[in-house]
C-alpha positions in Angstrom: 1.4 7.1 -12.3 -0.2 8.0 -8.9 0.7 11.0 -6.8 -1.2 12.2 -3.7 0.1 15.2 -1.7 -1.4 16.3 1.7 -4.6 14.5 0.9 -7.5 14.0 3.3 -10.1 11.3 2.4 -13.5 11.3 4.0 -16.3 8.9 3.6 -19.7 9.2 5.3 -18.4 12.1 7.4 -15.6 10.0 8.7 -11.9 10.8 8.1 -10.2 7.8 6.6 -6.8 9.4 5.8 -5.4 12.7 6.9 -2.6 14.7 5.3 -1.7 11.7 3.2 1.3 11.5 0.8 1.3 8.5 -1.5 3.1 7.8 -4.8 3.3 5.0 -7.3 5.9 5.2 -10.1 5.2 3.9 -13.6 6.0 0.2 -13.9 5.8 -0.6 -10.2 4.0 -3.5 -8.6 2.5 -2.2 -5.3 0.8 -4.1 -2.5 -1.6 -2.3 -0.2 -2.2 -4.0 3.1 -4.0 -3.2 6.3 -6.8 -4.4 8.6 -10.5 -4.3 7.5 -11.6 -0.7 7.8 -8.1 0.7 7.5 -9.0 2.6 4.3 -7.7 0.4 1.4 -11.0 0.5 -0.4 -11.5 4.2 0.2 -8.1 5.0 -1.3 -8.9 2.8 -4.3 -12.3 4.6 -4.8 -10.5 7.9 -4.8 -8.1 6.8 -7.4 -10.8 5.7 -9.9 -13.1 8.6 -9.3 -15.7 7.1 -7.0 -14.8 9.4 -4.2 -14.2 13.2 -4.6 -10.8 14.7 -3.6 -11.9 17.4 -1.1 -8.5 18.4 0.3 -4.9 18.2 -1.0 -3.6 17.5 -4.5 -3.9 14.3 -6.5 -2.9 13.0 -9.9 -3.7 9.6 -11.4 -2.6 8.5 -14.9 -2.4 12.2 -15.9 -5.8 13.3 -14.4 -5.9 16.0 -11.8 -8.3 14.6 -9.2 -9.0 18.0 -7.7 -10.3 19.3 -11.1 -11.9 16.0 -12.2 -15.5 16.6 -13.4 -18.1 13.9 -13.2 -18.3 14.0 -17.1 -14.6 13.1 -17.2 -14.6 10.1 -14.9 -15.2 7.7 -17.8 -12.1 9.0 -19.5 -10.0 8.4 -16.3 -11.4 4.9 -16.1 -10.4 4.1 -19.7 -6.8 4.4 -18.6 -7.3 2.3 -15.4 -8.2 -1.4 -15.3 -10.2 -2.3 -12.2 -10.5 -5.8 -10.8 -12.7 -6.6 -7.8 -12.9 -9.4 -5.3 -16.4 -10.5 -6.4 -15.6 -10.2 -10.1 -18.7 -7.9 -10.8 -19.5 -9.6 -14.1 -23.0 -9.1 -15.5 -24.7 -12.5 -14.8 -27.4 -12.1 -17.4 -24.8 -11.6 -20.2 -22.4 -14.1 -21.8 -18.7 -13.8 -21.5 -18.6 -12.2 -24.9 -21.4 -9.8 -24.1 -19.7 -8.8 -20.9 -16.6 -7.7 -22.8 -18.5 -6.3 -25.8 -20.6 -4.2 -23.4 -17.5 -2.5 -22.0 -16.0 -1.8 -25.4 -19.3 -0.3 -26.8 -19.6 1.8 -23.6 -16.2 3.3 -24.3 -16.8 4.1 -27.9 -15.9 1.0 -29.9 -18.2 0.5 -32.9 -16.5 -1.8 -35.5 -17.7 -5.3 -34.9 -14.6 -7.0 -36.3 -12.3 -4.8 -34.3 -14.4 -5.6 -31.2 -14.2 -9.3 -31.9 -10.4 -9.2 -32.4 -9.9 -7.2 -29.2 -11.9 -9.6 -27.2 -10.0 -12.6 -28.6 -6.7 -10.8 -27.8 -7.5 -10.1 -24.1 -8.8 -13.6 -23.6 -5.5 -14.9 -24.9 -3.6 -12.5 -22.7 -5.2 -14.0 -19.6 -4.7 -17.5 -20.8 -8.3 -18.7 -20.9 -9.9 -20.8 -23.6 -13.6 -21.2 -22.9 -16.7 -20.8 -25.1 -17.5 -17.1 -25.0 -21.3 -17.9 -25.2 -21.0 -19.3 -21.6 -22.5 -17.2 -18.8 -20.5 -16.2 -15.7 -22.4 -18.6 -13.4 -21.3 -21.5 -15.5 -17.6 -20.7 -14.8 -15.3 -21.4 -11.8 -14.2 -18.6 -9.6 -10.8 -18.6 -11.2 -12.3 -18.5 -14.7 -14.5 -15.6 -13.7 -11.6 -13.7 -12.2 -9.6 -14.2 -15.5 -12.6 -12.8 -17.4 -12.7 -9.8 -15.0 -9.0 -9.2 -15.6 -9.5 -9.6 -19.4 -12.3 -6.9 -19.1 -9.8 -4.6 -17.2 -7.4 -5.0 -20.1 -9.8 -4.0 -22.9 -8.7 -0.4 -23.2 -5.0 -0.9 -22.8 -4.8 0.5 -19.2 -1.6 2.1 -17.9 -2.6 1.1 -14.3 -4.5 -1.9 -13.0 -6.1 -1.6 -9.6 -6.9 -5.0 -8.1 -9.0 -4.9 -4.9 -8.6 -8.2 -3.1 -8.6 -10.1 -6.4 -7.8 -13.5 -4.7 -10.2 -13.0 -1.8 -12.8 -15.4 -3.0 -10.5 -18.0 -4.5 -8.8 -21.1 -3.2 -5.0 -21.1 -2.6 -4.1 -22.8 -5.9 -6.3 -20.6 -8.0 -5.1 -17.5 -6.1 -1.5 -18.4 -7.0 -2.4 -18.7 -10.7 -4.2 -15.3 -10.6 -1.1 -13.8 -9.0 1.1 -15.3 -11.7 -1.2 -13.8 -14.3 -0.9 -10.3 -12.7 2.9 -10.6 -12.5 2.9 -11.6 -16.2 0.9 -8.5 -17.1 3.2 -6.4 -14.9 6.2 -7.6 -16.9 4.6 -6.2 -20.0 4.9 -2.7 -18.5 1.5 -2.3 -16.7 1.7 -0.6 -13.3 -0.3 -2.6 -10.7 -1.7 -1.7 -7.3 -3.2 -4.6 -5.4 -5.0 -4.5 -2.1 -4.8 -7.8 -0.3 -5.1 -9.6 3.1 -3.0 -12.5 1.8 0.5 -12.1 3.3 1.6 -15.4 1.8 1.1 -13.9 -1.7 3.2 -10.8 -0.8 6.1 -13.1 0.2 5.9 -15.2 -2.9 5.4 -12.3 -5.3 7.7 -9.4 -4.2 6.7 -5.8 -4.8 6.6 -2.6 -2.9 4.4 -2.9 0.2 2.4 -0.1 1.8 0.4 -0.5 5.0 -2.8 1.5 5.8 -3.0 2.4 9.5 -4.1 5.2 11.8 -5.2 7.5 8.9 -1.7 7.2 7.2 0.0 4.9 4.7 3.5 3.6 5.6 5.9 1.8 3.3 6.9 -1.6 4.8 10.3 -3.1 4.2 10.2 -6.9 4.7 12.8 -8.3 7.1 15.4 -10.4 5.5 15.7 -14.0 6.8 
């Protein structure tokens, strides 16, 4: 699903990772941990085409990052669902319009198929709210569920979640994690960057730590 070999990642002339090897197999649930500034967001940006791969070899959901053209980035992102800490919903659009916007931007035209798809993803994330509501009328947990629904619109093989519980209270965070686990059980590969170590203990997965321009797999100690 993700394969990086001898990769160097730079941002604003600063080396974030050097000679990096990193792999995620299909069907895995992977946590990415590390201090602020350790490179989690830079790695994620590389994976969804927001940073260029300058050195090394990289493949994500079948795309060669070294040969990825700017005109192909939207094709890569169709196969990846991206969930952010701050939701990134369009505030001047209703819930329905937010989801409709993504489908239209990725080539959907049939209004009935669009309506059915939106209904399906909302059911998948277990949310039942009037779709004519605007994001600012929703709770943080509801907004994040809508953001996850948006990430599911094009049947992604991989979901990348960048601190998806960072702006949520503990109870809501747990519900969002349960939702991500449920989606993982359907066969979707998930990469989640987080600071929340309690979540990692409650929802086991592979753990990788970003530190000193490298990524190390962490094996939790047994009690």
